[in-house]
Backbone atoms as SQL, in Angstrom:
CREATE TABLE atoms (id INTEGER PRIMARY KEY, chain TEXT, resi INTEGER, resn TEXT, atom TEXT, x REAL, y REAL, z REAL);
INSERT INTO atoms VALUES
  (1, 'A', 1, 'MET', 'N', 102.160, 104.919, 112.474),
  (2, 'A', 1, 'MET', 'CA', 101.016, 105.790, 112.269),
  (3, 'A', 1, 'MET', 'C', 101.077, 106.337, 110.839),
  (4, 'A', 2, 'THR', 'N', 99.905, 106.582, 110.312),
  (5, 'A', 2, 'THR', 'CA', 99.759, 107.007, 108.928),
  (6, 'A', 2, 'THR', 'C', 99.192, 108.417, 108.875),
  (7, 'A', 3, 'SER', 'N', 99.676, 109.210, 107.940),
  (8, 'A', 3, 'SER', 'CA', 99.122, 110.538, 107.722),
  (9, 'A', 3, 'SER', 'C', 97.780, 110.367, 107.016),
  (10, 'A', 4, 'LEU', 'N', 96.708, 110.843, 107.631),
  (11, 'A', 4, 'LEU', 'CA', 95.357, 110.638, 107.110),
  (12, 'A', 4, 'LEU', 'C', 94.728, 111.957, 106.684),
  (13, 'A', 5, 'THR', 'N', 94.249, 111.991, 105.449),
  (14, 'A', 5, 'THR', 'CA', 93.443, 113.100, 104.962),
  (15, 'A', 5, 'THR', 'C', 92.025, 112.582, 104.805),
  (16, 'A', 6, 'CYS', 'N', 91.086, 113.246, 105.442),
  (17, 'A', 6, 'CYS', 'CA', 89.688, 112.829, 105.372),
  (18, 'A', 6, 'CYS', 'C', 88.874, 113.893, 104.647),
  (19, 'A', 7, 'ASN', 'N', 88.296, 113.499, 103.517),
  (20, 'A', 7, 'ASN', 'CA', 87.462, 114.409, 102.736),
  (21, 'A', 7, 'ASN', 'C', 85.974, 114.205, 102.997),
  (22, 'A', 8, 'VAL', 'N', 85.648, 113.458, 104.049),
  (23, 'A', 8, 'VAL', 'CA', 84.250, 113.207, 104.412),
  (24, 'A', 8, 'VAL', 'C', 83.846, 114.300, 105.402),
  (25, 'A', 9, 'THR', 'N', 83.499, 115.458, 104.864),
  (26, 'A', 9, 'THR', 'CA', 83.309, 116.646, 105.700),
  (27, 'A', 9, 'THR', 'C', 82.118, 116.563, 106.642),
  (28, 'A', 10, 'ASN', 'N', 81.159, 115.692, 106.364),
  (29, 'A', 10, 'ASN', 'CA', 80.004, 115.581, 107.253),
  (30, 'A', 10, 'ASN', 'C', 80.171, 114.485, 108.306),
  (31, 'A', 11, 'CYS', 'N', 81.382, 113.957, 108.454),
  (32, 'A', 11, 'CYS', 'CA', 81.657, 112.992, 109.525),
  (33, 'A', 11, 'CYS', 'C', 81.946, 113.763, 110.814),
  (34, 'A', 12, 'ILE', 'N', 81.389, 113.321, 111.903),
  (35, 'A', 12, 'ILE', 'CA', 81.576, 113.978, 113.199),
  (36, 'A', 12, 'ILE', 'C', 83.051, 114.006, 113.614),
  (37, 'A', 13, 'ASN', 'N', 83.840, 113.067, 113.074),
  (38, 'A', 13, 'ASN', 'CA', 85.257, 112.984, 113.424),
  (39, 'A', 13, 'ASN', 'C', 86.141, 113.898, 112.585),
  (40, 'A', 14, 'ASN', 'N', 85.597, 114.486, 111.511),
  (41, 'A', 14, 'ASN', 'CA', 86.387, 115.313, 110.599),
  (42, 'A', 14, 'ASN', 'C', 86.631, 116.688, 111.198),
  (43, 'A', 15, 'LYS', 'N', 87.899, 117.031, 111.296),
  (44, 'A', 15, 'LYS', 'CA', 88.315, 118.348, 111.772),
  (45, 'A', 15, 'LYS', 'C', 89.326, 118.902, 110.776),
  (46, 'A', 16, 'ASN', 'N', 88.892, 119.823, 109.928),
  (47, 'A', 16, 'ASN', 'CA', 89.782, 120.447, 108.949),
  (48, 'A', 16, 'ASN', 'C', 90.496, 119.425, 108.071),
  (49, 'A', 17, 'ASP', 'N', 89.740, 118.474, 107.553),
  (50, 'A', 17, 'ASP', 'CA', 90.237, 117.411, 106.664),
  (51, 'A', 17, 'ASP', 'C', 91.200, 116.446, 107.349),
  (52, 'A', 18, 'CYS', 'N', 91.203, 116.449, 108.662),
  (53, 'A', 18, 'CYS', 'CA', 91.936, 115.455, 109.448),
  (54, 'A', 18, 'CYS', 'C', 90.903, 114.713, 110.298),
  (55, 'A', 19, 'CYS', 'N', 91.343, 113.713, 111.023),
  (56, 'A', 19, 'CYS', 'CA', 90.427, 112.933, 111.844),
  (57, 'A', 19, 'CYS', 'C', 90.727, 113.171, 113.318),
  (58, 'A', 20, 'ALA', 'N', 89.681, 113.336, 114.107),
  (59, 'A', 20, 'ALA', 'CA', 89.844, 113.549, 115.547),
  (60, 'A', 20, 'ALA', 'C', 90.056, 112.237, 116.292),
  (61, 'A', 21, 'ARG', 'N', 89.911, 111.108, 115.595),
  (62, 'A', 21, 'ARG', 'CA', 90.118, 109.804, 116.235),
  (63, 'A', 21, 'ARG', 'C', 91.597, 109.413, 116.128),
  (64, 'A', 22, 'PRO', 'N', 92.159, 108.816, 117.151),
  (65, 'A', 22, 'PRO', 'CA', 93.551, 108.352, 117.074),
  (66, 'A', 22, 'PRO', 'C', 93.687, 107.072, 116.247),
  (67, 'A', 23, 'GLU', 'N', 92.552, 106.396, 115.997),
  (68, 'A', 23, 'GLU', 'CA', 92.562, 105.153, 115.228),
  (69, 'A', 23, 'GLU', 'C', 91.262, 105.058, 114.437),
  (70, 'A', 24, 'ILE', 'N', 91.359, 104.559, 113.190),
  (71, 'A', 24, 'ILE', 'CA', 90.148, 104.279, 112.421),
  (72, 'A', 24, 'ILE', 'C', 90.192, 102.838, 111.940),
  (73, 'A', 25, 'LYS', 'N', 89.031, 102.351, 111.516),
  (74, 'A', 25, 'LYS', 'CA', 88.895, 100.984, 110.996),
  (75, 'A', 25, 'LYS', 'C', 88.398, 101.079, 109.567),
  (76, 'A', 26, 'VAL', 'N', 89.135, 100.462, 108.642),
  (77, 'A', 26, 'VAL', 'CA', 88.719, 100.391, 107.244),
  (78, 'A', 26, 'VAL', 'C', 88.253, 98.974, 106.958),
  (79, 'A', 27, 'ASP', 'N', 87.025, 98.856, 106.442),
  (80, 'A', 27, 'ASP', 'CA', 86.481, 97.557, 106.049),
  (81, 'A', 27, 'ASP', 'C', 86.722, 97.327, 104.565),
  (82, 'A', 28, 'GLY', 'N', 86.780, 96.061, 104.197),
  (83, 'A', 28, 'GLY', 'CA', 86.957, 95.704, 102.791),
  (84, 'A', 28, 'GLY', 'C', 87.554, 94.320, 102.648),
  (85, 'A', 29, 'ALA', 'N', 87.084, 93.386, 103.465),
  (86, 'A', 29, 'ALA', 'CA', 87.656, 92.032, 103.483),
  (87, 'A', 29, 'ALA', 'C', 87.641, 91.380, 102.104),
  (88, 'A', 30, 'SER', 'N', 86.645, 91.680, 101.291),
  (89, 'A', 30, 'SER', 'CA', 86.584, 91.079, 99.956),
  (90, 'A', 30, 'SER', 'C', 86.831, 92.119, 98.860),
  (91, 'A', 31, 'ALA', 'N', 87.469, 93.235, 99.226),
  (92, 'A', 31, 'ALA', 'CA', 87.700, 94.326, 98.274),
  (93, 'A', 31, 'ALA', 'C', 88.702, 93.943, 97.192),
  (94, 'A', 32, 'HIS', 'N', 88.342, 94.304, 95.965),
  (95, 'A', 32, 'HIS', 'CA', 89.248, 94.148, 94.827),
  (96, 'A', 32, 'HIS', 'C', 89.588, 95.508, 94.227),
  (97, 'A', 33, 'ASN', 'N', 88.868, 96.532, 94.662),
  (98, 'A', 33, 'ASN', 'CA', 89.180, 97.906, 94.278),
  (99, 'A', 33, 'ASN', 'C', 88.665, 98.840, 95.375),
  (100, 'A', 34, 'LYS', 'N', 89.014, 100.109, 95.272),
  (101, 'A', 34, 'LYS', 'CA', 88.718, 101.041, 96.366),
  (102, 'A', 34, 'LYS', 'C', 87.232, 101.216, 96.654),
  (103, 'A', 35, 'ILE', 'N', 86.369, 101.041, 95.661),
  (104, 'A', 35, 'ILE', 'CA', 84.937, 101.226, 95.927),
  (105, 'A', 35, 'ILE', 'C', 84.358, 100.117, 96.800),
  (106, 'A', 36, 'ASP', 'N', 85.131, 99.059, 97.005),
  (107, 'A', 36, 'ASP', 'CA', 84.699, 97.969, 97.887),
  (108, 'A', 36, 'ASP', 'C', 85.149, 98.179, 99.331),
  (109, 'A', 37, 'THR', 'N', 85.746, 99.336, 99.625),
  (110, 'A', 37, 'THR', 'CA', 86.220, 99.636, 100.977),
  (111, 'A', 37, 'THR', 'C', 85.327, 100.702, 101.603),
  (112, 'A', 38, 'CYS', 'N', 85.424, 100.850, 102.910),
  (113, 'A', 38, 'CYS', 'CA', 84.718, 101.941, 103.586),
  (114, 'A', 38, 'CYS', 'C', 85.375, 102.216, 104.935),
  (115, 'A', 39, 'CYS', 'N', 85.151, 103.419, 105.429),
  (116, 'A', 39, 'CYS', 'CA', 85.642, 103.791, 106.753),
  (117, 'A', 39, 'CYS', 'C', 84.573, 103.407, 107.773),
  (118, 'A', 40, 'ARG', 'N', 84.809, 102.339, 108.506),
  (119, 'A', 40, 'ARG', 'CA', 83.859, 101.841, 109.502),
  (120, 'A', 40, 'ARG', 'C', 83.726, 102.835, 110.657),
  (121, 'A', 41, 'SER', 'N', 84.694, 103.729, 110.829),
  (122, 'A', 41, 'SER', 'CA', 84.669, 104.699, 111.927),
  (123, 'A', 41, 'SER', 'C', 83.831, 105.935, 111.610),
  (124, 'A', 42, 'PHE', 'N', 83.289, 106.016, 110.391),
  (125, 'A', 42, 'PHE', 'CA', 82.436, 107.138, 109.999),
  (126, 'A', 42, 'PHE', 'C', 81.230, 107.254, 110.928),
  (127, 'A', 43, 'SER', 'N', 80.921, 108.488, 111.291),
  (128, 'A', 43, 'SER', 'CA', 79.710, 108.771, 112.055),
  (129, 'A', 43, 'SER', 'C', 79.135, 110.083, 111.529),
  (130, 'A', 44, 'ASP', 'N', 77.913, 110.034, 111.024),
  (131, 'A', 44, 'ASP', 'CA', 77.280, 111.198, 110.412),
  (132, 'A', 44, 'ASP', 'C', 77.144, 112.330, 111.429),
  (133, 'A', 45, 'ARG', 'N', 77.610, 113.494, 111.033),
  (134, 'A', 45, 'ARG', 'CA', 77.542, 114.670, 111.902),
  (135, 'A', 45, 'ARG', 'C', 76.094, 115.071, 112.167),
  (136, 'A', 46, 'GLY', 'N', 75.222, 114.934, 111.189),
  (137, 'A', 46, 'GLY', 'CA', 73.822, 115.318, 111.359),
  (138, 'A', 46, 'GLY', 'C', 73.677, 116.820, 111.495),
  (139, 'A', 47, 'THR', 'N', 72.472, 117.275, 111.748),
  (140, 'A', 47, 'THR', 'CA', 72.239, 118.716, 111.855),
  (141, 'A', 47, 'THR', 'C', 72.194, 119.198, 113.295),
  (142, 'A', 48, 'SER', 'N', 71.805, 118.328, 114.210),
  (143, 'A', 48, 'SER', 'CA', 71.690, 118.784, 115.599),
  (144, 'A', 48, 'SER', 'C', 72.488, 117.918, 116.561),
  (145, 'A', 49, 'PHE', 'N', 73.250, 116.974, 116.028),
  (146, 'A', 49, 'PHE', 'CA', 73.999, 116.060, 116.882),
  (147, 'A', 49, 'PHE', 'C', 75.264, 116.730, 117.393),
  (148, 'A', 50, 'THR', 'N', 75.452, 116.685, 118.697),
  (149, 'A', 50, 'THR', 'CA', 76.697, 117.166, 119.279),
  (150, 'A', 50, 'THR', 'C', 77.282, 116.051, 120.112),
  (151, 'A', 51, 'SER', 'N', 78.570, 116.077, 120.219),
  (152, 'A', 51, 'SER', 'CA', 79.269, 115.016, 120.928),
  (153, 'A', 51, 'SER', 'C', 80.527, 115.582, 121.548),
  (154, 'A', 52, 'SER', 'N', 81.038, 114.885, 122.533),
  (155, 'A', 52, 'SER', 'CA', 82.279, 115.325, 123.168),
  (156, 'A', 52, 'SER', 'C', 83.431, 115.288, 122.185),
  (157, 'A', 53, 'ILE', 'N', 83.313, 114.488, 121.129),
  (158, 'A', 53, 'ILE', 'CA', 84.399, 114.426, 120.150),
  (159, 'A', 53, 'ILE', 'C', 84.523, 115.748, 119.397),
  (160, 'A', 54, 'ASP', 'N', 83.459, 116.577, 119.389),
  (161, 'A', 54, 'ASP', 'CA', 83.524, 117.876, 118.741),
  (162, 'A', 54, 'ASP', 'C', 84.632, 118.740, 119.327),
  (163, 'A', 55, 'SER', 'N', 84.962, 118.530, 120.581),
  (164, 'A', 55, 'SER', 'CA', 86.011, 119.316, 121.209),
  (165, 'A', 55, 'SER', 'C', 87.388, 118.687, 121.029),
  (166, 'A', 56, 'SER', 'N', 87.453, 117.534, 120.377),
  (167, 'A', 56, 'SER', 'CA', 88.730, 116.868, 120.156),
  (168, 'A', 56, 'SER', 'C', 89.508, 117.573, 119.056),
  (169, 'A', 57, 'ALA', 'N', 90.803, 117.568, 119.200),
  (170, 'A', 57, 'ALA', 'CA', 91.667, 118.174, 118.192),
  (171, 'A', 57, 'ALA', 'C', 91.882, 117.208, 117.035),
  (172, 'A', 58, 'ALA', 'N', 92.120, 117.762, 115.865),
  (173, 'A', 58, 'ALA', 'CA', 92.428, 116.939, 114.696),
  (174, 'A', 58, 'ALA', 'C', 93.782, 116.273, 114.887),
  (175, 'A', 59, 'VAL', 'N', 93.870, 115.050, 114.408),
  (176, 'A', 59, 'VAL', 'CA', 95.104, 114.279, 114.515),
  (177, 'A', 59, 'VAL', 'C', 95.545, 113.933, 113.101),
  (178, 'A', 60, 'LYS', 'N', 96.715, 114.406, 112.682),
  (179, 'A', 60, 'LYS', 'CA', 97.176, 114.124, 111.318),
  (180, 'A', 60, 'LYS', 'C', 97.686, 112.693, 111.205),
  (181, 'A', 61, 'ALA', 'N', 98.377, 112.198, 112.220),
  (182, 'A', 61, 'ALA', 'CA', 98.890, 110.823, 112.200),
  (183, 'A', 61, 'ALA', 'C', 97.898, 109.921, 112.921),
  (184, 'A', 62, 'THR', 'N', 97.396, 108.937, 112.205),
  (185, 'A', 62, 'THR', 'CA', 96.331, 108.074, 112.709),
  (186, 'A', 62, 'THR', 'C', 96.700, 106.614, 112.506),
  (187, 'A', 63, 'GLU', 'N', 96.394, 105.780, 113.481),
  (188, 'A', 63, 'GLU', 'CA', 96.570, 104.340, 113.294),
  (189, 'A', 63, 'GLU', 'C', 95.372, 103.830, 112.505),
  (190, 'A', 64, 'ILE', 'N', 95.637, 103.052, 111.461),
  (191, 'A', 64, 'ILE', 'CA', 94.561, 102.544, 110.614),
  (192, 'A', 64, 'ILE', 'C', 94.558, 101.029, 110.651),
  (193, 'A', 65, 'ARG', 'N', 93.493, 100.487, 111.233),
  (194, 'A', 65, 'ARG', 'CA', 93.256, 99.040, 111.231),
  (195, 'A', 65, 'ARG', 'C', 92.466, 98.734, 109.971),
  (196, 'A', 66, 'CYS', 'N', 92.886, 97.739, 109.213),
  (197, 'A', 66, 'CYS', 'CA', 92.281, 97.495, 107.909),
  (198, 'A', 66, 'CYS', 'C', 92.130, 96.007, 107.648),
  (199, 'A', 67, 'ASP', 'N', 90.955, 95.612, 107.152),
  (200, 'A', 67, 'ASP', 'CA', 90.771, 94.198, 106.827),
  (201, 'A', 67, 'ASP', 'C', 90.762, 93.940, 105.315),
  (202, 'A', 68, 'ALA', 'N', 91.226, 94.908, 104.521),
  (203, 'A', 68, 'ALA', 'CA', 91.344, 94.728, 103.068),
  (204, 'A', 68, 'ALA', 'C', 92.635, 93.960, 102.771),
  (205, 'A', 69, 'GLN', 'N', 92.563, 92.653, 102.898),
  (206, 'A', 69, 'GLN', 'CA', 93.741, 91.793, 102.762),
  (207, 'A', 69, 'GLN', 'C', 94.387, 91.863, 101.383),
  (208, 'A', 70, 'ASP', 'N', 93.623, 92.227, 100.354),
  (209, 'A', 70, 'ASP', 'CA', 94.167, 92.289, 99.001),
  (210, 'A', 70, 'ASP', 'C', 94.772, 93.642, 98.650),
  (211, 'A', 71, 'CYS', 'N', 94.934, 94.517, 99.633),
  (212, 'A', 71, 'CYS', 'CA', 95.562, 95.818, 99.405),
  (213, 'A', 71, 'CYS', 'C', 97.068, 95.707, 99.648),
  (214, 'A', 72, 'VAL', 'N', 97.862, 96.320, 98.782),
  (215, 'A', 72, 'VAL', 'CA', 99.320, 96.258, 98.912),
  (216, 'A', 72, 'VAL', 'C', 99.813, 96.905, 100.203),
  (217, 'A', 73, 'HIS', 'N', 99.029, 97.787, 100.780),
  (218, 'A', 73, 'HIS', 'CA', 99.445, 98.497, 101.996),
  (219, 'A', 73, 'HIS', 'C', 99.117, 97.736, 103.279),
  (220, 'A', 74, 'ASN', 'N', 98.336, 96.663, 103.172),
  (221, 'A', 74, 'ASN', 'CA', 97.889, 95.919, 104.348),
  (222, 'A', 74, 'ASN', 'C', 98.947, 94.916, 104.799),
  (223, 'A', 75, 'THR', 'N', 99.364, 95.047, 106.045),
  (224, 'A', 75, 'THR', 'CA', 100.272, 94.100, 106.677),
  (225, 'A', 75, 'THR', 'C', 99.686, 93.732, 108.028),
  (226, 'A', 76, 'ASP', 'N', 99.267, 92.494, 108.170),
  (227, 'A', 76, 'ASP', 'CA', 98.687, 92.018, 109.431),
  (228, 'A', 76, 'ASP', 'C', 97.557, 92.914, 109.929),
  (229, 'A', 77, 'CYS', 'N', 96.660, 93.273, 109.027),
  (230, 'A', 77, 'CYS', 'CA', 95.476, 94.090, 109.335),
  (231, 'A', 77, 'CYS', 'C', 95.807, 95.506, 109.794),
  (232, 'A', 78, 'ALA', 'N', 96.962, 96.004, 109.407),
  (233, 'A', 78, 'ALA', 'CA', 97.337, 97.388, 109.675),
  (234, 'A', 78, 'ALA', 'C', 97.770, 98.025, 108.358),
  (235, 'A', 79, 'CYS', 'N', 97.475, 99.299, 108.199),
  (236, 'A', 79, 'CYS', 'CA', 97.841, 100.000, 106.976),
  (237, 'A', 79, 'CYS', 'C', 99.281, 100.486, 107.078),
  (238, 'A', 80, 'GLY', 'N', 100.065, 100.174, 106.053),
  (239, 'A', 80, 'GLY', 'CA', 101.459, 100.583, 106.027),
  (240, 'A', 80, 'GLY', 'C', 101.737, 101.722, 105.065),
  (241, 'A', 81, 'ALA', 'N', 100.688, 102.305, 104.471),
  (242, 'A', 81, 'ALA', 'CA', 100.880, 103.427, 103.553),
  (243, 'A', 81, 'ALA', 'C', 101.376, 104.644, 104.329),
  (244, 'A', 82, 'ASP', 'N', 102.212, 105.454, 103.688),
  (245, 'A', 82, 'ASP', 'CA', 102.698, 106.673, 104.329),
  (246, 'A', 82, 'ASP', 'C', 101.572, 107.679, 104.537),
  (247, 'A', 83, 'CYS', 'N', 100.677, 107.752, 103.562),
  (248, 'A', 83, 'CYS', 'CA', 99.532, 108.650, 103.685),
  (249, 'A', 83, 'CYS', 'C', 98.306, 107.985, 103.072),
  (250, 'A', 84, 'VAL', 'N', 97.158, 108.262, 103.661),
  (251, 'A', 84, 'VAL', 'CA', 95.890, 107.662, 103.246),
  (252, 'A', 84, 'VAL', 'C', 94.862, 108.775, 103.077),
  (253, 'A', 85, 'CYS', 'N', 94.017, 108.602, 102.065),
  (254, 'A', 85, 'CYS', 'CA', 92.925, 109.538, 101.836),
  (255, 'A', 85, 'CYS', 'C', 91.606, 108.782, 101.896),
  (256, 'A', 86, 'VAL', 'N', 90.704, 109.256, 102.748),
  (257, 'A', 86, 'VAL', 'CA', 89.354, 108.700, 102.832),
  (258, 'A', 86, 'VAL', 'C', 88.422, 109.705, 102.161),
  (259, 'A', 87, 'ASP', 'N', 87.629, 109.218, 101.208),
  (260, 'A', 87, 'ASP', 'CA', 86.702, 110.068, 100.460),
  (261, 'A', 87, 'ASP', 'C', 85.265, 109.632, 100.693),
  (262, 'A', 88, 'GLY', 'N', 84.345, 110.519, 100.329),
  (263, 'A', 88, 'GLY', 'CA', 82.920, 110.226, 100.460),
  (264, 'A', 88, 'GLY', 'C', 82.151, 111.431, 100.946),
  (265, 'A', 89, 'ASP', 'N', 82.507, 112.609, 100.441),
  (266, 'A', 89, 'ASP', 'CA', 81.827, 113.824, 100.865),
  (267, 'A', 89, 'ASP', 'C', 80.330, 113.694, 100.611),
  (268, 'A', 90, 'GLY', 'N', 79.543, 114.014, 101.595),
  (269, 'A', 90, 'GLY', 'CA', 78.096, 113.888, 101.512),
  (270, 'A', 90, 'GLY', 'C', 77.582, 112.535, 101.972),
  (271, 'A', 91, 'ALA', 'N', 78.471, 111.685, 102.455),
  (272, 'A', 91, 'ALA', 'CA', 78.075, 110.343, 102.897),
  (273, 'A', 91, 'ALA', 'C', 77.087, 110.417, 104.053),
  (274, 'A', 92, 'CYS', 'N', 76.130, 109.498, 104.035),
  (275, 'A', 92, 'CYS', 'CA', 75.161, 109.378, 105.126),
  (276, 'A', 92, 'CYS', 'C', 75.413, 108.122, 105.951),
  (277, 'A', 93, 'SER', 'N', 76.256, 107.235, 105.420),
  (278, 'A', 93, 'SER', 'CA', 76.598, 105.997, 106.123),
  (279, 'A', 93, 'SER', 'C', 78.028, 105.621, 105.760),
  (280, 'A', 94, 'CYS', 'N', 78.623, 104.740, 106.546),
  (281, 'A', 94, 'CYS', 'CA', 80.008, 104.355, 106.281),
  (282, 'A', 94, 'CYS', 'C', 80.153, 103.694, 104.913),
  (283, 'A', 95, 'GLY', 'N', 79.109, 103.028, 104.432),
  (284, 'A', 95, 'GLY', 'CA', 79.156, 102.379, 103.133),
  (285, 'A', 95, 'GLY', 'C', 79.292, 103.340, 101.967),
  (286, 'A', 96, 'GLN', 'N', 79.110, 104.629, 102.228),
  (287, 'A', 96, 'GLN', 'CA', 79.267, 105.644, 101.188),
  (288, 'A', 96, 'GLN', 'C', 80.632, 106.320, 101.249),
  (289, 'A', 97, 'THR', 'N', 81.527, 105.772, 102.049),
  (290, 'A', 97, 'THR', 'CA', 82.896, 106.274, 102.125),
  (291, 'A', 97, 'THR', 'C', 83.822, 105.254, 101.470),
  (292, 'A', 98, 'ILE', 'N', 85.001, 105.689, 101.052),
  (293, 'A', 98, 'ILE', 'CA', 85.979, 104.765, 100.470),
  (294, 'A', 98, 'ILE', 'C', 87.387, 105.138, 100.912),
  (295, 'A', 99, 'CYS', 'N', 88.250, 104.146, 100.930),
  (296, 'A', 99, 'CYS', 'CA', 89.676, 104.391, 101.117),
  (297, 'A', 99, 'CYS', 'C', 90.264, 104.560, 99.719),
  (298, 'A', 100, 'SER', 'N', 90.548, 105.789, 99.339),
  (299, 'A', 100, 'SER', 'CA', 91.059, 106.073, 97.999),
  (300, 'A', 100, 'SER', 'C', 92.495, 105.613, 97.808),
  (301, 'A', 101, 'THR', 'N', 93.149, 105.228, 98.875),
  (302, 'A', 101, 'THR', 'CA', 94.533, 104.773, 98.798),
  (303, 'A', 101, 'THR', 'C', 94.623, 103.280, 98.505),
  (304, 'A', 102, 'PHE', 'N', 93.502, 102.564, 98.600),
  (305, 'A', 102, 'PHE', 'CA', 93.500, 101.126, 98.317),
  (306, 'A', 102, 'PHE', 'C', 94.158, 100.860, 96.963),
  (307, 'A', 103, 'ALA', 'N', 95.066, 99.894, 96.951),
  (308, 'A', 103, 'ALA', 'CA', 95.717, 99.455, 95.709),
  (309, 'A', 103, 'ALA', 'C', 95.788, 97.933, 95.744),
  (310, 'A', 104, 'PRO', 'N', 95.235, 97.263, 94.737),
  (311, 'A', 104, 'PRO', 'CA', 95.218, 95.793, 94.750),
  (312, 'A', 104, 'PRO', 'C', 96.615, 95.201, 94.639),
  (313, 'A', 105, 'ARG', 'N', 96.800, 94.058, 95.273),
  (314, 'A', 105, 'ARG', 'CA', 98.088, 93.341, 95.183),
  (315, 'A', 105, 'ARG', 'C', 98.281, 92.827, 93.783);
């Protein structure tokens, strides 16, 4: 499990800069730098949307499934970084988020 910091404050899964999901998916199969990645698990909080996940507790250690094969942290589609930061404050879609920890091989 990886320590995850999430700076996407308008994501429904964000709880105090942590993620309420036990697992996230990072896309970036053809990524050569971090802007080519995104958090596929992003879900816009919206203004009136409520969900049962709102009552979920933040989880600091998160399993990260990742398809960014050219990232040094990727081993068999799993992230091996000790800590990961997902950015994209103000994002309206997952494509506006990035894995800031991505590092090319």
